[in-house]
MIMAR-832639 format. One line per field, with one value per residue: residue in three letters; x, y, z of N, C-alpha, C in turn; residue number from 1. Coordinates in Angstrom, 2 decimals. Layout:
N
rest	c(ALA_...) .
n.u	c(X_...) .
n.v	c(Y_...) .
n.w	c(Z_...) .
ca.u	c(X_...) .
ca.v	c(Y_...) .
ca.w	c(Z_...) .
c.u	c(X_...) .
c.v	c(Y_...) .
c.w	c(Z_...) .
nr	c(NUM_...) .
***
This chain:
281
rest	c(MET_SER_GLN_THR_ARG_LYS_GLN_ASN_SER_ILE_GLY_PHE_PRO_PRO_GLY_LEU_LEU_GLY_GLU_ALA_PRO_LEU_ARG_MET_PRO_VAL_ILE_GLY_GLU_SER_ASP_ASP_TRP_ILE_ALA_VAL_GLU_LYS_PRO_ALA_GLY_VAL_GLY_MET_ARG_GLU_TYR_PRO_TRP_ASP_VAL_GLY_ILE_PRO_GLU_MET_ASP_THR_GLY_LEU_ASN_LYS_GLN_LEU_GLN_ALA_GLY_LYS_PRO_GLU_LEU_VAL_LYS_ARG_GLY_ALA_SER_LEU_PHE_GLY_SER_ALA_TYR_TYR_LEU_ASP_PRO_ALA_ILE_SER_GLY_VAL_ALA_LEU_PHE_ALA_LYS_ASN_ARG_ASP_ALA_VAL_ALA_ALA_LEU_ARG_ASN_ARG_VAL_GLY_SER_ALA_GLU_LEU_ARG_TYR_ARG_PHE_PHE_PHE_VAL_THR_PRO_ALA_LYS_ALA_VAL_ASN_THR_ALA_ASN_GLU_ILE_VAL_ALA_ASP_ALA_PRO_LEU_LEU_PRO_HIS_ASN_THR_LYS_PRO_LYS_MET_ILE_PRO_SER_THR_ALA_LYS_GLY_LYS_LYS_ALA_ALA_THR_THR_PHE_ARG_LEU_LEU_SER_GLU_SER_LYS_LEU_GLY_TRP_ALA_LEU_TRP_GLU_ALA_THR_SER_SER_PHE_LEU_ARG_PRO_HIS_GLN_VAL_ARG_ALA_HIS_ALA_ALA_ILE_HIS_GLU_LEU_SER_ILE_LEU_GLY_ASP_ALA_LEU_TYR_GLY_GLY_PRO_GLU_ALA_PRO_LEU_LEU_SER_GLU_LEU_LEU_PRO_ASN_LYS_ARG_THR_SER_GLY_THR_ARG_ASN_PRO_VAL_PHE_SER_GLY_ILE_ALA_LEU_HIS_LEU_ARG_GLU_VAL_THR_SER_PRO_VAL_THR_GLY_GLU_GLU_SER_THR_ASP_GLU_ILE_ARG_LEU_ARG_ALA_GLU_LEU_PRO_ARG_HIS_PHE_ARG_VAL_MET_LEU_GLN_ARG_MET_GLN_LEU_GLU_LEU_PRO_GLU_GLU_SER_SER_LEU_PRO_GLY) .
n.u	c(-19.04_-16.49_-13.67_-11.64_-9.46_-9.60_-8.21_-10.00_-12.50_-15.89_-17.35_-19.98_-21.54_-22.59_-26.11_-26.88_-27.08_-28.03_-27.57_-24.88_-21.59_-20.60_-18.40_-17.87_-16.24_-14.81_-15.23_-14.92_-14.64_-15.44_-15.42_-18.12_-19.53_-19.75_-18.93_-19.71_-19.23_-22.07_-23.51_-25.80_-29.05_-29.19_-30.68_-30.67_-32.15_-35.19_-38.17_-41.46_-41.86_-39.95_-40.16_-38.88_-36.39_-33.00_-31.48_-29.12_-29.00_-30.10_-28.37_-25.79_-26.14_-26.83_-24.43_-22.76_-23.89_-23.35_-20.72_-18.72_-15.41_-14.34_-16.25_-16.75_-14.33_-14.57_-15.81_-18.55_-21.84_-24.23_-25.60_-26.96_-28.75_-28.19_-29.82_-32.39_-31.78_-32.62_-32.84_-32.15_-30.21_-26.77_-23.92_-22.84_-23.19_-24.19_-23.72_-24.61_-22.89_-23.72_-26.42_-26.91_-25.57_-27.05_-29.46_-28.44_-27.27_-29.49_-31.05_-29.52_-29.67_-32.44_-32.55_-31.43_-28.64_-26.66_-25.18_-25.89_-24.65_-25.35_-24.79_-26.21_-27.71_-29.30_-31.43_-30.20_-30.68_-33.49_-33.35_-33.94_-33.78_-32.74_-29.37_-29.08_-31.24_-33.67_-35.45_-38.07_-40.13_-42.44_-42.79_-44.81_-45.80_-47.27_-50.68_-51.22_-49.10_-45.59_-44.09_-43.07_-44.92_-45.51_-46.73_-48.02_-49.70_-49.68_-47.20_-43.72_-41.08_-38.79_-35.99_-34.11_-31.19_-30.33_-27.70_-26.27_-23.66_-22.23_-22.63_-23.20_-22.52_-23.91_-26.38_-26.87_-26.82_-25.02_-25.78_-25.67_-26.98_-27.84_-28.52_-29.83_-31.65_-33.03_-35.29_-37.29_-36.81_-36.33_-34.58_-35.20_-37.98_-38.10_-36.52_-38.13_-40.33_-39.29_-38.83_-36.49_-35.50_-34.44_-32.10_-33.15_-35.03_-37.91_-40.19_-40.54_-40.82_-38.48_-36.17_-35.37_-32.14_-29.88_-28.96_-25.72_-24.95_-26.24_-24.81_-22.31_-22.26_-20.63_-19.30_-18.86_-18.90_-19.30_-21.96_-22.94_-25.63_-26.60_-27.90_-26.42_-26.30_-27.45_-30.12_-30.85_-29.52_-28.17_-26.34_-25.17_-22.80_-21.45_-21.43_-21.59_-20.59_-20.65_-18.05_-18.60_-18.31_-16.83_-16.65_-15.75_-14.86_-14.45_-15.13_-16.46_-15.99_-17.48_-16.90_-18.07_-16.85_-17.67_-19.47_-17.93_-19.35_-20.92_-19.06_-18.03_-20.31_-20.55_-18.23_-18.79_-20.97_-19.75_-19.52_-18.18_-16.68_-16.53_-13.72_-13.37_-12.74_-13.81_-16.46_-19.13_-19.17) .
n.v	c(-13.87_-12.14_-10.68_-7.80_-6.77_-3.82_-1.46_0.79_3.39_4.67_7.85_9.82_12.90_15.26_15.25_13.66_10.87_11.12_13.29_13.47_13.16_10.23_7.44_4.52_1.49_-0.17_-3.50_-5.29_-5.54_-5.44_-5.18_-5.07_-4.88_-3.68_-3.89_-2.83_-1.92_-1.54_0.71_0.45_1.98_3.07_2.67_0.33_0.40_1.92_1.23_0.24_0.12_1.75_4.54_7.79_7.08_7.41_6.14_4.03_3.50_5.82_7.76_7.01_7.20_9.90_11.15_10.04_11.07_13.71_13.77_12.93_12.29_9.93_8.04_8.13_7.17_4.48_3.35_3.02_3.12_3.39_2.81_0.00_-1.69_-5.06_-6.60_-6.40_-5.05_-4.74_-1.45_-1.23_-3.09_-3.79_-4.40_-6.42_-4.77_-4.96_-3.84_-3.42_-2.15_-1.32_-1.35_-3.91_-5.54_-5.10_-6.45_-9.06_-9.63_-9.38_-11.40_-13.62_-13.41_-13.82_-16.44_-17.84_-18.16_-16.91_-16.88_-16.16_-14.97_-14.30_-12.68_-12.63_-11.51_-12.89_-13.38_-15.90_-19.28_-21.48_-24.37_-26.78_-26.12_-26.61_-26.63_-26.13_-24.99_-25.31_-23.21_-23.36_-21.70_-20.18_-16.68_-13.76_-10.39_-8.55_-7.45_-4.89_-4.06_-3.21_-5.74_-9.22_-12.27_-15.78_-17.83_-20.46_-20.69_-18.31_-17.17_-16.36_-18.60_-19.35_-20.07_-20.62_-21.36_-21.74_-21.46_-22.04_-20.16_-19.20_-18.93_-17.00_-16.64_-14.54_-14.58_-14.34_-14.95_-15.78_-16.10_-17.68_-17.13_-18.63_-18.57_-19.09_-17.50_-14.18_-12.67_-9.76_-8.87_-11.52_-13.14_-12.02_-12.52_-15.36_-16.05_-15.11_-16.82_-19.16_-18.50_-17.13_-14.41_-11.50_-9.21_-5.95_-5.89_-4.89_-4.99_-7.64_-8.83_-8.80_-8.27_-5.28_-3.72_-4.56_-2.52_-1.09_-1.20_-3.46_-5.52_-5.04_-4.96_-4.15_-1.96_1.53_3.69_6.54_6.48_3.92_3.67_3.63_1.97_-1.11_-1.49_0.00_-0.19_-2.86_-5.97_-7.37_-8.53_-8.58_-10.58_-11.91_-12.45_-14.89_-16.01_-18.18_-18.38_-17.40_-19.25_-21.74_-24.92_-23.94_-23.95_-22.14_-19.52_-16.36_-14.52_-12.08_-10.05_-8.25_-6.31_-6.58_-3.90_-1.50_-0.92_-3.16_-5.20_-4.35_-4.67_-7.51_-8.22_-7.16_-8.66_-11.02_-12.80_-14.96_-14.66_-17.04_-18.63_-17.86_-19.96_-22.13_-22.13_-23.60_-23.89) .
n.w	c(43.36_44.49_46.25_47.13_49.69_51.67_53.79_55.10_55.37_55.25_55.22_56.72_56.73_59.35_59.97_57.84_58.37_60.89_63.75_64.45_62.90_61.03_60.69_58.92_59.07_56.25_55.41_53.42_49.85_46.36_42.75_42.35_44.76_48.20_51.64_54.91_58.41_60.12_62.44_65.26_65.07_62.60_59.43_56.62_54.28_52.96_54.79_55.69_58.50_59.53_59.49_59.39_60.31_59.55_56.55_54.82_52.01_50.79_51.91_50.98_48.18_47.82_48.48_46.55_44.17_44.62_44.11_45.95_46.67_47.99_47.52_44.76_43.72_44.04_41.95_41.64_40.24_41.38_44.68_46.31_48.79_49.83_51.43_53.98_57.13_60.46_61.77_64.48_64.89_64.92_62.73_59.86_56.84_53.60_50.30_46.88_43.95_41.48_39.05_37.90_39.70_42.01_41.41_41.08_43.61_45.35_44.35_45.07_47.83_48.17_47.27_49.29_49.41_50.82_54.11_57.50_60.60_63.92_67.10_70.35_73.47_76.33_79.27_81.53_80.53_81.20_83.36_82.01_79.35_76.02_74.69_72.05_69.58_67.08_65.08_63.02_61.44_59.44_58.68_59.12_58.56_61.25_61.49_62.55_64.15_64.29_63.76_63.43_63.03_63.62_60.96_59.43_57.30_55.69_55.95_55.10_54.27_56.82_58.80_61.71_63.53_66.86_69.21_72.32_73.65_75.90_79.48_82.44_85.98_86.86_85.79_83.03_79.45_76.47_73.11_69.87_66.64_63.60_60.09_56.77_55.74_55.77_56.92_57.74_61.11_61.78_63.49_65.97_66.20_65.99_68.19_70.27_70.02_71.04_73.63_74.16_75.35_74.06_75.24_75.85_73.82_73.76_72.15_71.45_73.89_75.40_78.18_80.10_80.17_82.81_85.66_86.12_88.75_89.64_88.54_89.51_92.53_94.65_93.86_94.13_92.44_90.24_87.89_88.26_88.46_85.97_83.02_81.89_79.22_76.20_74.01_71.63_72.28_70.01_67.30_63.98_63.23_61.14_57.62_55.19_52.02_49.22_46.77_43.50_40.47_38.32_39.73_42.15_45.57_47.47_49.90_50.94_53.85_55.64_58.26_61.03_63.59_67.07_68.54_70.73_73.14_73.34_73.75_76.21_77.80_77.72_79.12_81.65_82.33_82.61_80.48_78.10_74.93_72.34_70.68_67.26_65.57_66.82_66.30_64.47_60.87) .
ca.u	c(-18.82_-15.12_-13.39_-10.31_-9.53_-9.09_-8.29_-10.48_-13.84_-16.75_-17.86_-21.27_-21.49_-23.71_-27.40_-27.22_-27.55_-28.18_-26.98_-23.41_-20.94_-20.33_-17.49_-18.10_-15.14_-15.05_-14.73_-14.71_-15.08_-15.09_-15.89_-19.59_-20.17_-18.96_-19.51_-19.23_-19.76_-23.17_-23.88_-27.23_-29.69_-29.17_-31.26_-29.99_-33.04_-36.51_-39.06_-42.64_-41.77_-38.81_-40.39_-38.14_-35.05_-32.12_-31.04_-27.86_-29.20_-30.23_-27.17_-24.69_-26.41_-26.74_-23.02_-22.22_-24.39_-22.68_-19.33_-17.79_-14.29_-14.11_-17.22_-16.54_-13.15_-14.89_-16.33_-19.98_-22.79_-25.25_-25.50_-28.23_-28.59_-28.44_-30.87_-32.90_-31.34_-33.30_-32.00_-31.69_-29.16_-25.47_-23.28_-22.44_-24.12_-23.68_-24.34_-24.15_-22.33_-24.31_-27.78_-26.88_-25.14_-28.19_-30.36_-27.77_-27.13_-30.80_-31.48_-28.80_-30.27_-33.75_-32.35_-30.81_-27.26_-25.81_-25.41_-25.78_-24.38_-25.61_-24.59_-27.17_-27.69_-30.59_-31.29_-29.74_-31.74_-34.05_-32.53_-34.22_-33.72_-31.66_-28.28_-29.25_-32.66_-33.95_-36.75_-38.50_-41.46_-42.69_-43.10_-45.73_-45.95_-48.49_-51.61_-51.24_-47.89_-44.35_-43.41_-43.37_-45.57_-45.48_-47.94_-47.75_-50.59_-49.36_-45.86_-42.61_-40.19_-37.70_-35.47_-32.97_-30.61_-29.77_-26.74_-25.76_-22.21_-21.71_-23.51_-22.45_-23.14_-24.72_-27.72_-27.00_-26.34_-24.66_-26.23_-25.41_-28.08_-27.40_-29.62_-29.62_-32.71_-32.92_-36.56_-37.33_-36.99_-36.38_-33.94_-35.95_-39.26_-37.85_-36.04_-39.28_-41.14_-38.66_-38.64_-35.16_-35.84_-33.23_-31.93_-33.49_-36.01_-39.22_-41.23_-40.73_-40.85_-37.16_-36.04_-34.51_-30.77_-29.69_-28.10_-24.35_-24.88_-26.73_-23.74_-21.15_-22.88_-19.65_-18.74_-19.53_-18.40_-20.33_-22.43_-23.44_-27.09_-26.92_-28.01_-25.16_-26.36_-28.56_-30.52_-31.11_-28.23_-28.18_-25.32_-24.88_-21.35_-20.81_-22.16_-20.75_-21.10_-19.77_-17.49_-19.16_-17.32_-16.88_-15.99_-15.14_-15.31_-14.07_-16.21_-16.09_-16.54_-17.48_-17.10_-18.17_-16.46_-18.68_-19.28_-17.23_-20.27_-21.39_-17.99_-17.98_-21.44_-20.21_-17.24_-19.43_-21.85_-18.86_-19.82_-16.99_-16.83_-15.74_-12.81_-14.12_-12.46_-14.60_-17.85_-19.35_-19.35) .
ca.v	c(-12.84_-12.17_-9.42_-7.33_-6.16_-2.46_-0.94_2.15_3.60_5.60_8.85_10.47_14.16_15.52_15.51_12.70_9.65_11.50_14.60_13.40_12.52_8.81_6.74_3.09_0.73_-1.08_-4.82_-6.07_-4.81_-5.92_-4.25_-5.06_-4.72_-3.18_-4.23_-1.97_-2.19_-0.61_0.86_0.46_3.28_3.48_1.66_0.06_0.82_2.33_0.13_0.87_0.21_2.58_5.93_8.77_6.59_7.59_4.86_4.14_3.58_7.23_8.48_6.69_7.71_11.36_11.54_9.65_12.04_14.99_13.64_12.75_11.52_8.60_7.12_8.13_6.36_3.06_2.87_2.70_3.96_3.59_1.86_-0.63_-2.68_-6.45_-7.15_-5.50_-5.33_-3.84_-0.34_-1.42_-4.11_-3.45_-5.52_-6.39_-4.14_-5.28_-3.01_-3.53_-0.89_-0.99_-1.87_-5.36_-6.18_-5.06_-7.55_-10.33_-9.85_-9.60_-12.73_-14.58_-13.34_-14.48_-17.87_-18.38_-18.55_-16.32_-17.38_-15.07_-15.38_-13.24_-12.86_-11.87_-11.76_-13.12_-13.94_-17.30_-20.21_-22.37_-25.57_-27.83_-25.61_-27.20_-25.73_-25.85_-24.94_-25.00_-22.56_-23.46_-21.11_-19.10_-15.43_-12.85_-9.12_-8.34_-6.53_-3.52_-3.75_-3.34_-6.95_-10.44_-13.34_-17.05_-18.18_-21.55_-20.54_-17.18_-16.66_-16.72_-19.58_-18.82_-21.04_-20.11_-22.27_-21.04_-22.27_-21.37_-20.01_-19.12_-18.45_-16.48_-16.80_-13.34_-14.80_-13.93_-15.94_-15.34_-17.05_-17.50_-17.49_-18.75_-18.79_-18.76_-16.55_-12.93_-11.95_-8.70_-9.26_-12.98_-13.66_-11.53_-13.23_-16.77_-16.14_-14.93_-18.04_-20.18_-17.90_-16.56_-12.98_-10.73_-8.03_-4.66_-6.00_-4.82_-5.32_-9.09_-9.31_-8.84_-7.48_-4.10_-3.99_-4.32_-1.41_-1.49_-1.50_-4.83_-6.44_-4.72_-4.44_-3.61_-0.73_2.75_4.74_7.24_5.75_2.58_3.68_3.62_0.62_-1.64_-1.48_0.75_-0.74_-4.30_-6.67_-8.29_-8.05_-9.44_-10.73_-12.44_-12.88_-15.78_-16.27_-18.97_-17.67_-17.88_-19.73_-23.17_-25.85_-23.23_-24.35_-21.06_-18.67_-15.06_-14.24_-10.67_-10.00_-6.94_-6.37_-6.18_-2.54_-1.44_-0.99_-4.54_-5.95_-3.95_-5.34_-8.92_-8.31_-6.88_-9.79_-12.18_-13.71_-15.13_-14.90_-18.20_-18.46_-18.00_-21.27_-23.16_-22.04_-24.37_-23.07) .
ca.w	c(44.39_44.97_46.90_47.48_51.01_51.78_55.14_54.98_55.91_54.52_56.14_56.51_57.46_60.26_59.36_56.79_59.05_62.28_64.07_64.52_61.75_61.20_59.79_58.99_58.48_55.13_55.80_52.20_48.66_45.02_41.72_42.32_46.07_49.31_52.94_55.99_59.75_60.40_63.86_65.57_64.95_61.19_58.56_55.35_53.19_53.42_55.16_56.30_59.95_59.95_59.08_60.17_60.64_58.39_55.98_54.10_50.57_50.44_52.31_50.07_46.83_47.86_48.46_45.25_43.19_44.89_43.69_47.05_46.12_48.57_46.93_43.31_43.39_44.17_40.68_41.73_39.51_42.42_45.79_46.66_49.85_49.43_52.29_55.03_58.49_61.37_62.21_65.86_64.91_64.35_62.06_58.46_55.89_52.27_49.26_45.50_43.44_40.18_38.94_37.68_40.94_42.94_41.05_41.32_45.05_45.97_43.93_45.90_49.17_48.09_47.03_50.51_49.12_51.84_55.46_58.46_61.99_64.89_68.53_71.15_74.92_76.98_80.61_81.52_80.14_82.22_83.59_81.03_78.00_75.23_74.31_70.62_69.24_65.68_64.87_61.62_61.50_58.48_59.36_58.45_59.30_62.03_60.81_63.09_64.90_63.50_64.20_62.69_63.77_62.88_60.20_58.48_56.15_54.82_56.20_54.23_54.89_57.64_59.75_62.47_64.51_68.02_69.96_73.51_73.61_77.27_80.54_83.58_87.30_87.10_85.26_81.63_78.48_75.12_72.11_68.45_65.73_62.21_59.15_55.36_55.42_56.53_56.92_58.75_62.51_61.87_64.70_67.12_66.26_66.29_69.57_71.15_69.95_71.88_74.94_74.30_75.40_73.77_76.08_75.27_72.73_74.39_71.17_71.48_75.27_76.01_79.41_80.10_80.61_84.24_86.03_86.42_90.18_89.85_88.15_90.35_93.75_95.59_93.30_94.57_91.55_89.47_86.72_88.55_88.34_84.54_82.45_81.38_77.76_75.63_72.72_71.54_72.32_68.87_66.36_62.84_63.27_59.94_56.42_54.41_50.68_48.35_45.64_42.25_39.51_38.07_40.64_43.27_46.90_48.38_50.38_51.49_55.18_55.98_59.71_61.66_65.00_68.05_69.03_72.01_74.28_73.40_74.39_77.62_78.45_77.90_80.19_82.94_82.60_82.72_79.37_77.27_73.51_71.92_69.55_66.01_64.97_67.50_65.85_63.25_59.68) .
c.u	c(-17.40_-14.76_-11.92_-10.42_-8.92_-9.27_-8.70_-11.87_-14.59_-17.37_-19.21_-21.28_-22.68_-25.00_-27.81_-27.76_-27.74_-27.47_-25.46_-22.84_-20.65_-19.24_-17.67_-16.94_-15.60_-14.44_-14.55_-15.24_-14.64_-15.53_-17.41_-20.26_-19.19_-19.68_-18.87_-19.81_-20.81_-23.41_-25.38_-27.77_-29.76_-29.76_-30.40_-30.82_-34.36_-37.36_-40.24_-42.56_-40.77_-38.94_-39.63_-36.74_-34.15_-31.60_-29.92_-28.00_-29.25_-28.96_-26.00_-24.91_-26.40_-25.30_-22.36_-22.63_-23.75_-21.19_-18.33_-16.65_-14.15_-15.15_-17.02_-15.40_-13.43_-15.56_-17.80_-20.79_-24.01_-24.97_-26.88_-28.01_-28.96_-29.60_-31.33_-32.37_-31.97_-32.37_-31.42_-30.52_-27.89_-24.93_-23.00_-23.55_-23.50_-24.45_-23.74_-23.73_-22.80_-25.64_-27.81_-26.51_-26.24_-29.12_-29.74_-27.67_-28.47_-31.38_-30.80_-29.34_-31.60_-33.65_-31.64_-29.39_-26.27_-26.15_-25.06_-25.55_-24.52_-25.12_-25.67_-27.16_-29.10_-30.36_-30.86_-30.92_-32.26_-33.26_-32.72_-34.19_-32.53_-30.60_-28.32_-30.72_-32.80_-35.36_-37.07_-39.94_-41.59_-43.18_-43.93_-45.79_-47.30_-49.37_-51.48_-49.95_-46.65_-43.52_-43.83_-44.02_-45.50_-46.81_-47.58_-48.59_-50.11_-47.93_-44.84_-41.64_-39.05_-37.28_-34.22_-32.50_-29.96_-28.83_-26.21_-24.24_-21.59_-22.79_-22.66_-23.23_-24.02_-26.11_-27.94_-26.38_-26.05_-25.02_-25.73_-26.67_-27.52_-28.59_-29.15_-30.73_-32.48_-34.21_-36.49_-37.62_-36.91_-35.80_-34.73_-37.26_-39.07_-37.35_-37.22_-40.17_-40.60_-38.22_-37.19_-35.32_-34.58_-33.21_-32.25_-34.56_-37.42_-40.34_-41.55_-40.60_-39.51_-37.06_-35.21_-33.11_-30.64_-28.84_-26.70_-24.20_-25.37_-25.67_-22.50_-21.63_-21.90_-18.98_-19.54_-19.04_-19.56_-20.70_-23.01_-24.96_-27.53_-27.06_-26.67_-25.13_-27.58_-28.87_-30.81_-29.77_-28.19_-27.27_-25.12_-23.36_-20.74_-21.82_-21.19_-21.40_-20.13_-19.26_-18.07_-18.05_-17.35_-16.03_-15.31_-15.73_-14.96_-15.31_-15.63_-16.76_-16.37_-17.83_-17.08_-17.81_-17.62_-18.43_-18.68_-18.19_-20.86_-20.33_-17.88_-19.11_-21.11_-19.21_-17.89_-20.41_-21.08_-19.22_-18.61_-17.36_-15.98_-14.73_-13.59_-13.92_-13.27_-16.06_-18.03_-19.57_-20.75) .
c.v	c(-12.99_-10.78_-9.08_-6.60_-4.76_-1.99_0.53_2.26_4.58_6.56_9.40_11.76_14.32_15.81_14.50_11.40_9.90_12.81_14.58_12.81_11.05_8.37_5.25_2.35_-0.15_-2.43_-5.75_-5.31_-5.55_-4.87_-4.07_-4.81_-4.16_-3.52_-3.35_-2.44_-1.13_-0.51_0.72_1.87_3.81_2.34_1.42_0.53_1.28_1.11_0.75_1.03_1.26_4.04_6.88_8.34_6.75_6.25_5.07_4.17_5.04_8.01_8.26_7.33_9.23_11.82_11.18_10.67_13.42_14.94_13.48_11.82_10.11_7.58_7.02_7.18_4.86_2.50_2.50_3.65_4.24_2.59_1.31_-1.73_-4.07_-7.06_-6.09_-5.97_-4.29_-2.68_-0.53_-2.38_-3.58_-4.65_-5.31_-5.79_-4.27_-4.50_-3.34_-2.16_-0.54_-1.72_-3.39_-6.10_-6.17_-6.25_-8.90_-10.64_-10.14_-10.95_-13.81_-14.59_-14.07_-15.98_-18.55_-18.88_-17.96_-16.91_-16.29_-15.62_-14.16_-13.66_-12.06_-12.35_-11.91_-13.39_-15.41_-18.22_-20.99_-23.67_-26.59_-27.35_-26.20_-26.16_-25.38_-25.98_-24.60_-24.43_-22.59_-23.01_-20.01_-17.85_-14.51_-11.54_-9.06_-7.30_-5.09_-3.11_-3.96_-4.55_-8.12_-11.47_-14.63_-17.31_-19.25_-21.40_-19.48_-16.66_-17.11_-17.64_-18.89_-19.87_-20.47_-21.18_-21.45_-21.99_-21.46_-21.34_-19.94_-18.60_-17.93_-16.71_-15.61_-13.44_-14.38_-14.96_-15.28_-16.45_-16.67_-17.90_-17.56_-19.07_-18.50_-17.84_-15.28_-12.14_-10.79_-9.26_-10.78_-13.53_-13.26_-12.30_-14.70_-16.96_-16.03_-16.18_-19.10_-19.61_-17.54_-15.04_-12.14_-9.45_-6.76_-4.69_-6.04_-5.23_-6.81_-9.67_-9.41_-7.94_-6.22_-4.51_-3.73_-3.08_-1.94_-1.87_-2.91_-5.86_-6.25_-4.14_-3.80_-2.34_0.47_3.93_5.40_6.42_4.39_2.52_3.72_2.18_0.18_-1.63_-0.69_0.21_-2.22_-5.03_-7.78_-7.71_-9.06_-9.52_-11.08_-12.74_-13.69_-16.04_-17.18_-18.11_-18.25_-18.26_-21.23_-23.93_-25.14_-23.71_-23.27_-20.30_-17.38_-14.91_-12.76_-10.54_-8.58_-7.09_-5.98_-4.73_-2.54_-1.59_-2.40_-5.40_-5.63_-4.62_-6.81_-9.10_-8.12_-7.98_-11.10_-13.26_-13.76_-15.36_-16.10_-17.81_-18.70_-19.38_-22.38_-23.16_-22.85_-23.46_-23.12) .
c.w	c(44.92_45.46_46.91_48.80_51.00_53.22_55.06_55.58_55.02_55.54_55.72_57.34_58.41_59.49_58.31_57.37_60.54_62.53_64.04_63.23_62.07_60.24_60.01_58.33_57.32_55.48_54.60_51.01_47.40_44.01_41.78_43.66_47.10_50.61_54.01_57.32_60.08_61.91_64.05_65.44_63.54_60.35_57.33_54.16_53.79_53.73_55.91_57.81_60.43_59.52_60.00_60.57_59.42_57.88_54.97_52.58_50.11_50.74_51.38_48.69_46.77_47.75_47.12_44.17_43.37_44.54_44.81_46.62_46.68_48.11_45.42_42.93_43.46_42.92_40.69_40.87_40.39_43.53_46.10_47.68_49.37_50.20_53.27_56.37_59.40_61.77_63.61_65.98_64.27_63.57_60.59_57.59_54.50_51.20_47.89_45.00_42.03_40.05_38.75_38.94_41.99_42.68_41.38_42.81_45.71_45.55_44.77_47.32_49.18_47.88_48.19_50.25_50.12_53.20_56.46_59.87_62.90_66.27_69.26_72.59_75.44_78.46_80.51_81.28_81.34_82.26_82.47_79.58_77.26_74.89_72.83_70.27_67.77_65.58_63.38_61.56_60.45_59.20_58.47_59.23_60.03_61.34_61.27_63.80_64.03_63.94_63.33_63.60_62.96_62.18_59.18_57.21_55.18_54.98_55.18_54.98_55.62_58.65_60.40_63.45_65.61_68.76_71.13_73.46_74.99_78.21_81.68_84.88_87.64_86.48_83.83_80.71_77.14_74.15_70.72_67.68_64.32_61.32_57.73_54.85_56.23_56.37_57.92_60.14_62.72_63.17_65.94_67.30_66.62_67.72_70.54_71.18_70.91_73.24_75.21_74.22_75.22_74.60_75.31_74.20_73.30_73.45_71.18_72.89_75.95_77.23_79.20_80.56_82.10_84.47_86.32_87.89_90.49_89.49_89.02_91.67_94.73_95.09_93.80_93.73_90.82_88.25_87.01_88.51_86.88_84.04_81.85_79.85_77.32_74.24_72.80_71.41_71.28_67.80_65.24_62.69_61.92_58.84_55.57_53.07_49.93_47.21_44.36_41.29_39.40_39.09_41.80_44.59_47.94_48.85_50.93_52.85_55.48_57.46_60.22_63.14_65.90_68.46_70.42_73.18_74.44_74.10_75.87_78.40_78.72_79.04_81.56_83.33_82.78_81.69_78.44_75.81_73.11_70.84_68.26_65.39_65.60_67.07_64.58_62.07_59.16) .
nr	c(1_2_3_4_5_6_7_8_9_10_11_12_13_14_15_16_17_18_19_20_21_22_23_24_25_26_27_28_29_30_31_32_33_34_35_36_37_38_39_40_41_42_43_44_45_46_47_48_49_50_51_52_53_54_55_56_57_58_59_60_61_62_63_64_65_66_67_68_69_70_71_72_73_74_75_76_77_78_79_80_81_82_83_84_85_86_87_88_89_90_91_92_93_94_95_96_97_98_99_100_101_102_103_104_105_106_107_108_109_110_111_112_113_114_115_116_117_118_119_120_121_122_123_124_125_126_127_128_129_130_131_132_133_134_135_136_137_138_139_140_141_142_143_144_145_146_147_148_149_150_151_152_153_154_155_156_157_158_159_160_161_162_163_164_165_166_167_168_169_170_171_172_173_174_175_176_177_178_179_180_181_182_183_184_185_186_187_188_189_190_191_192_193_194_195_196_197_198_199_200_201_202_203_204_205_206_207_208_209_210_211_212_213_214_215_216_217_218_219_220_221_222_223_224_225_226_227_228_229_230_231_232_233_234_235_236_237_238_239_240_241_242_243_244_245_246_247_248_249_250_251_252_253_254_255_256_257_258_259_260_261_262_263_264_265_266_267_268_269_270_271_272_273_274_275_276_277_278_279_280_281) .
***
């Protein structure tokens, strides 16, 4: 898996991935794959829980079959998502560009060769809560609800490491989650098991976003009665892959910038993002 960098984006017309047009920045590309910054509200592939939600596999292939120049020039014969990422989550979206690459990438994902790093926001931790937590709990889809539950008997292997990045005096915390697995809802389910309630994730017991007036009580401007964030405050910041080849020790890091509204929320909650170099690999 090797790449060439291109400063560009891919567009989707109105009606394909929602009512409004979308452009997604390309964050990495090779002859066999392409990675873009996916916004929240858009799926990567069809999934039983996501009926009615537009997804990128279909959107990309419809445009490719219609001969859209900005896709045709990339040399793809088809597009296929490498993994499933919840539509509610923004971040790195990785797609293969031909049938062989789809099989190879999905095999690497299933073999836990890729590594994923997420950022998410919760209420400030309890006094005795550890700053680093390892969740090693196999996960299984719930029988009737669109969620994952722990099951040592029938669940698929999944492990997530959580690390506290910063806390604010306003009662909020920024966490990092890392894993070599990417089961559906994995970070959300593992966080809930360890009582890390992700902001906006009502399905797993997360709290609603506070009003802006609660964070800025002395402000008397318009909009202070609005929530400080809309959606689930969880972002796939980075996907890392070793470079294939004999005796290679290099790796590819695909990074998706935090959406603007996510950064604004962190600022208003007085949560600081760490320098990327300070984060463990």
